[in-house]
N, C-alpha and C positions, 0 to 999 in steps of 0.2 A: 125576252125576258120583258116584263113591263116595267114601267118607272116607279117610285117610292111614289106615295102620296104623301104633297106638298106638308109638311105642321105649319100651325097656325102662322107663323111668323113669316113663310112664305105664300100666306092666301091672300095678301092684301096689296098694294099698287099704294104707293109713297108719292109724294109729291115733289113732281122731275123737279122744278128749281131749288127746292129744297135738297134734294139727293144730290144735285149739280154742284151745288154751294160747297156741300160736305165734301167733295172726291174732292173740289180744290183745296179746303181748307187742312187738309188730308193727302195734301201733297204727296207722299211721302209711301204712302200704301194705296193710296187706291191705283194702280198699275197693271199688268200682265197675270201679276204674280196672284194666281186666283185658285181657292177662296181665302179668305182674310179671317182668321180667329177661327179655327177652326174649330177647338172648345166649346162655341158656343153656336157659331155658325151652321155647321152641319153635323152638329153633333147627334141630333136626331136622326141622321140614318145609317148612323156608324151601327152596324152589325157586329153581333155576338163573335167568339171567335170562333165556336163549331159550326155558324153558317158561312165563315169566310171562302170556304172551298167551293162549296156548291154555287156560291151566291157569284163569286169570279167566274167558273168554268162556264156558267149558265150566262153572263154577260157578253163571253168573248166568243159563242157558241156560235153568232152569226156576222161576225168580224171578219170576213171573208179576208177583205182589206186591211193593212195595218202597217206599222211605224215599230221599233225595236232600238231600246235604246240601251246598254250597257255601262254601268255606274263602276270607276273606278274611283276608291275614295282616300287614295295616297297625294299628297303634295312634298316637298319639299320644304317647304314650313305653312304654317296657316296665314292669309294677310288677313290683315284691318278688313279688308272689307267684304271679303267673303263671306257668303249665307247659305251655303252647301252641305253636302254631306262629307265631310273631310276628317276623317281619325286622328287620333294622338300620333306625335311622334313613335312614341312607343310600341303603338300595333301595329307600325310599318313592318317590324321583322318577321310579319303575319301574311306578307304578300304570297308568297305561292302556295300557302292555304288557303287563301280569300279567291286565287286562282281555280284554288282545286272544288272550289265550294262556288263559285260561278259557274263552272262549266258541267256541274251538277246539277246546280237548280234549272239552267236551261234544259237541261234531259227531263227534269220536273216536269216542267211547263210543256215540252213537245208530251208526255204522257197527258198529260191535265188538258189541254186543249186542242192535240193536234195539230200543231207547227208546219209540219211540213203539208198540210191539206192547204194554207193559209198565204195569200200573192205577200209579201213586204217589199213595200215601195219606199222603205227607208231603213239607214241602218248607221245611229252613230255611236261611237265607242268616248266618250266623256269622264269628266269629274270634278272635284280632286284635277289629277292630271295624269291621265292613263299613258305614255309616253315617258313617266316615272320607273312604268316598270320594264325587266328587259324586257329586249327585242320578240325572246320565245313565246314568254307569257302575253305578246298582246298577240303573237301568231295564236296560240291554245285557245285566245278567248274569240278571235276572229273564223278560226274553225270550228270551233261549237256551234257560231252563229249561224254557218255556211250551211255546215250539216243538218242545220232543221229546217233552215229558212228556204222558202224559195222565191230566192228575187227577184223583181222585174227586171226587165232590159233599161239598162240607162239610170239606173238607181247608180244616184253619186254617195260614198259610203266616206263620212268627217272623222276625223279624230283631231285631238288637243294636244295641246304640246306649250312649255315655257321658250321664251327666249334663251334660257340657262340651258337649257338641255339640249335645243338645237344646236345652240353655238359652240356648246361642249362633246357632243357627242354625233356626230355625222354621216356615223356608221350606222346608228339605232335611225336615224331619222331618213336616209338614203333606203334602209329596205324598209320602211313602210308602205311602200304604194306595188310592193312583190306582194303584199301582203290584202290585195285589194283595197286599201285607201288609196282616195283619189282625189279628197283635198284635206288639208289640213290648216287649222287656226291656232293662232299664235296668240298669246293673253298680252299683250304689252300694256295694257291699261292708260300709264300716263307716261310721260318722260320728262318730268318735273322732278330733279335730283333731292330736293327736299320732301317733296309729297311722297317722293317713291321709299323714302327713309322711313318717314311717318307712318305708312302703310304696311312694312315690313318688307318692300318689295326692294331694298336698299344695292342686290348684286346684279341689277338688270341696268346695265350702261348704254349709252348710245349705240358705241363701237361691237358690242357684245351683240345687239338686238340686230345691227345691219350685218355680222358675220353670220345671224343663224337663218336671216331674210335670205345671206347667198346658198346654206346650205340647204334649204328649204327649196331654194330656185334648181339648185343642182339633182335633188331627188327625182323629180319630174312630177310630181304631183298633177294633174288637170287644174286645179285650182288653190288658192293661196288666201287665207282670209286673215283679217287681223282686229283682235277685239280693242276697243279703247273704251273707259270709263269716264262720267263725267260725274259734277252735281253731288263734289265731295267742301264738304268742310274748306276755307281759306282756298281756294281752287279760283284761280286768276283769269281773265281771259288772255292776259300775253300770254301764261303759262300750258293754259288749253289750246290756242294758236300753234306756240310750236311744238307741243304733240301730237298737233294735226298733222303738221308737214312733217314731221321727224314720221311719221307713220308710212305720206305719201311717198317718201323716199326709201321705205321699203321694199316697194312697188308691189303690192298685192291687188290680187284681182279685185277683192273686197275691203270693205271696214267696217265694220259690224261697230256702233253704238251705245252702249250700255248705262242707264240712268242709275245711278247709285240710289240703293234702297234701303241700305240701312237696318232693317231688322233682320235680328237672327244675326246678326256682325259683332266686333269686338268694339265696334265704334260708333252704335248705335245712339249711344247718350249727344252722339255732332249734330243731330238730325235737326235739329233745333237751330242749329245755325246757319242754315241752308234754307236762302229762300226761295218760293215761289220762281220769284222774277229772275234771280240766278240762274236757276235752271232755264229757262227760256234763253236766256243768253248768253248760255253755253253752247243749246243745241240750235239758236241760229246761225253762232259761228263758225258751227260745225258745219252745218248744209253748204254755206260759203263758200269757206276755205274747200272741205273737197268738191262743191261742185267746179269751182276754177279749177283743179287738179281733175278733173274726168272721170269724178264719180258721182253717180246719179240714182234716182230711187224715186218712188211716187212720194206724197207728199206723206209725212209722218210713222213711213218703213226705218226701221234701224238700220237696215242693212243696206250699203250703199254699192254698188256696181261699177265697175267702169268698162265693165259687158255690155252691150246694147242687149234687152232682151233676156238678160239671164236675173234672175233672186239675189243671188250674190247668198245664197245660204246651200245647206245641207240637203238633199232630200227628206230626210227624215223631219227638217223643221219647217220644210216646203210645202209638207203635206200633213202636215201638226195643222199649222198657220193656217194655210192659204182653202186645203180641205175639209177640216177639222175630223183627220183620220183618227181612229183609234189607235192607240198604242201602249205596248206593252215595255215596262223597264224590268232590266233583271239587274241585279248588285245590291248590293246595303242603301235602303232608304230608297231605293227607285220608286218612280209613280208611274202607275198605268190608268190609263183613262177608258173607259168603253161605250160612252155615250148613255149608260144606265150606270156605269161605279165610278169609283175615283179611290183609288187605292195605292199604299204604301207602305216598301216592303221596308221587316225587322231591320232596326238599327237605326230607323230615321229620327226618331225623340233622342237617344241620348249620344249619336252620332258614335257609339263603339261596334266592334263586331262580335262580340261574344251574342247575341241574341241571333242575328243573320246566320252566323258558323254553324250555333244552335240545332235552328229551324233546319237548315239543309241537310245535316249530318243523321237528324231525323226521316229526310226521307219526305220532309213537309215544304210545302210552297213556304219560302220565309215573308210571311205577309205581318204585317204589324197593323193598319188598320185598314177596312175594307168599308165604304161607305157607299149604298145602295141610293142614289140620286134618285130627285122628282125632277122631271123636263125641267120646271126655272132653273135649276140646278146647274144642270149638265150643259142648259144652253149659257149660262151665263160664262161657265167655261170656255166654251170654242170663242163666244164675242169680245171674253178678255184675251187670251193669247191669239185673235185676231191683230191685234193692234201691235202686233209688235209689227205687220207689214201695212198698218195705218189703214186698214179698210176691214171689214166685213164681207165676205160673197156671199149673197144672195142666197146662190143656187144651192152652196154647198151646202147653207145653213138648213135650208128645204132638205136635199136628201137626208140628212142626218138626224133632223125631228122631224117632220113630218109634218110641217107646220113653217108659213112665209114667216117670211122679218118681218112683216107688217104687221101679223098680226100677234106677233108675239109681243113687239114692243110698241103699239101705235103713239101712246103718248112719250116715249122716250125718242121717236123717230118725231114725230111732231114738233118736237123740243128741239133737234140739232137742224134738223132741216128749216124751222122758218127762222133760224137765230143766227143760218150759213154757218153753223158749224160741222157737216158733214153735207155731202150732196152723194146722188145718185148719177152713177156712170154703168149704163144697164142695168145689169143688176148686180153691183156690185156698189156698197156705201163705204166712200171715201168721206178721210175728213181732209179738211178745208186747211188753210194756213190756217183762220180765226181758230180752227176747231183741233188743231196741233196748239198753238199757244195755250192752250183751255182743256187738255186732253185729261188732265185726272180727272174733273168735274163731267169731262164727255163720256168716259169709258165706266165710271158707277153708275151712269144710268142704266147700264148693261149686263150689271152684275142683281144675285138673285136679289130678294127686298129685304132679307135677313139680313145681308153684307150689306146694303145698303142703311140699315137700321142699326149695324153697328158702328158706320162712319158718322153719320148723326149723331152715336151716343159717343160716339172718344173726345178728348181733348183734342187737336190738332198737334203734329207736331211730338205725339206723344208715343211711344212705341211700347209699353207696356201695356197690361190688359185695360182695356176700356171702361171705364165709366157703366152702371150696371143705372140708367137713367130711362123715363118711362121716354118711346117718342110719340110726337104731339104732333108731327107730319099726318096727315089728314089721309085717312082710308078712303080709293076711289073706286075701290069695284075689287072682286075675287079675283084673282088669278088664273084663267083658263087655263092656263097652260104651263 
């Protein structure tokens, strides 16, 4: 499949200095979540409902290597910081029906693109909280995926849980390795009791989290990760240090740090209360505290591991981020990416089960939105995600897009290299300490022009739709890629 032709908004190059400044000003939205403002920036590439099936199947026709993600949209409660597709509590009664639909959807994808002929390099079961489901339903999902997927040797399959489930349902946790899950990730987020309560996580006490970690260790997973979050309004350095030290006491193999992004959350109105300097101070403290405890990672990488030479992430995320591998997402609102297309499953917009269940019941791929991308948007998607690891692999980039990173982003590379924000190590372009301190500005340099213009136009700290003002940044040449 050919790339889509870029719209006029994506055929220009904007002044890197202005883009960099706009990224820093809009530090809450200039991050790895790409694209921004779908309703304007990628709207020209949205295909009609009648085109969705042929476009998506053609896009994956040549994706012989891919990763698989399955989304479970149920949780004990929707936390204030959650930006993901999680359904209302009253829809949880349809959990068994949802798993039926998931199994049917996987079969639909097999019929559409021939999954059995592909090599699967990663599989994550995420959410929501997939371990909210009974063990037998988790088994059904795992069996459905393995029934149509040829897994490459050594794939690390991962699942997510909460401290409450891991602490109170040890038999369920103990049963997961037998279903083929090698890695488990537990969402601790913060250990500050007052902050936990404000975020809707007041039930997670330190004692319960320690008990949860013990059950995970006893279950025999190959790897154990703990997720932490920072960048909340009112989050102090002292409270964050206590969270970090508590996470170390849980004895995980890796700790992943997520910066609060605010967009699409119940606390989005608090974004303006958190300055970029506060976020950087919290990030720097985490690096020091975890480093002293034996956890390390390249500059800018969000997962720190205490096992030398390991990413600390699942195979699914490692192959997506480092290698830019295509991926298929199954389930409500799940995202898929093929290097030529970006798509979202039914239910992504309204966060309810009905559209998804209805599509699958009709024997249709449950697609909500499909975008056939120009190369500049596809490249930007890969680059944005690459910053989870703090670096862009130039060799992987060239394999994915048929062009060298230096050819695709000459102005951006000149800007970051001259200012010491990034540096080459072989064919890997990685962040420096200075670049990490100004990450929102750096990452914006690799966005497509329409997304860069969106950052320039919007009011800093405003998570509402952007102002539609003219972009005064100069056009310095048509985008050739």
